[in-house]
C-alpha positions in Angstrom: 115.7 66.9 406.4 118.9 67.5 404.4 117.3 66.4 401.2 114.4 68.8 401.8 116.8 71.7 402.4 118.9 70.9 399.3 115.8 70.5 397.1 114.5 73.9 398.3 117.9 75.5 397.7 118.1 74.1 394.1 114.6 75.4 393.4 115.6 78.9 394.6 118.7 78.9 392.5 116.8 77.8 389.4 114.2 80.5 390.0 116.9 83.2 390.4 118.6 82.0 387.2 115.3 82.2 385.3 114.5 85.7 386.7 118.0 86.9 385.6 117.5 85.4 382.2 114.1 87.0 381.6 115.3 90.4 383.0 118.1 90.4 380.4 115.5 90.1 377.6 114.2 93.3 375.9 110.6 94.3 376.3 109.6 93.1 372.8 110.9 89.6 373.5 109.1 89.5 376.8 105.9 90.6 375.0 106.3 87.8 372.5 106.1 85.3 375.4 103.3 87.1 377.1 105.2 88.5 380.1 105.8 92.1 381.1 108.8 93.2 383.1 106.8 94.0 386.2 105.5 90.4 386.5 108.7 88.4 385.8 109.3 87.4 389.4 105.6 86.3 390.0 105.5 84.3 386.7 108.7 82.5 387.5 107.6 81.6 391.1 103.9 80.9 390.6 103.3 80.5 386.9 100.8 82.5 384.8 97.6 81.1 386.3 
């Protein structure tokens, strides 16, 4: 149970870190990797597919 909780917490922290990093990029850099600003959160959590 504790391992499941800590694993989930690590995943959330990693996702938040990735979202912050992508949000700090300018629109041109985001376009280069095929992501627009409105879809950052979805892409980080669920991928592009």
